[in-house]
N, C-alpha and C positions, 0 to 999 in steps of 0.2 A: 556540466556533468549530468547525464540523464538520471532521473529519479523514478523509482518504482514503488507501487503500493501493493502490498500483499495482505489479503485477509487471512486470519488464522482460523483453523489450522491450515497449514500449507496444502494446496490442492483443492481446497473447498470451493474456490472460485479462481478464475484466471487472474494473473498478475496484471495490474493496470499501470500504464506509463503515465507520468505526470508531465504536463506541458512544460517545456523549457521556460525558466524564469517565473513559473507560477508558484504562488505561496498557498494555494488551496486547490482542492478537487472534489468532485461529488462522487459518492459511493452509494449504491442502492442494490438491493433492498437492505435495510437495517432491521435487526431484530428489536422490536419495540419494548419487549419485556426481558431482554437478556443482554449478555455482554456482546459487544461488537469489538473484536480485537483485530489489530492491524500491526504491521511493521513496515518501515520505509527502507528501501535499498538504494544505494548509490552505485551506479555502474562504473567500475574502475577501469575495466579494459574489456574490449570486445575481442573474442578469440574466434578466428575464422574456423568454421566447421565444428565448433564446440560451444558450450554454454559460456556466457560472459562471467567475468569476475565481478562479484557484487559484494559490497560491505553492507550488512543488514543491521538495523537498529534492534534494540530489545522490543519485545511485544508490548503494546500499550492498548488498554481496553477502556471502553466507555459504556455506561449503562444506558439502555433505552435509546431513543432517537436523539435527544438533545435538541438544541436550537442552533443551527449554523447560520453564519452571516451570509449575505449574498453579494 
């Protein structure tokens, strides 16, 4: 099932697709002194000639850059 990552608010940046089987992805730039908010979407169905059906998570936010693993 393809996964998508969307920065909030919607439309502020393009939606990013996450590599199949991946458990992490990189996003930049992050706001070092503010909230970085995202939601994850699972593509349920691809509709020919129309937008896909996507189940979106609730928005989750993190403060600042944080330290991600590599």
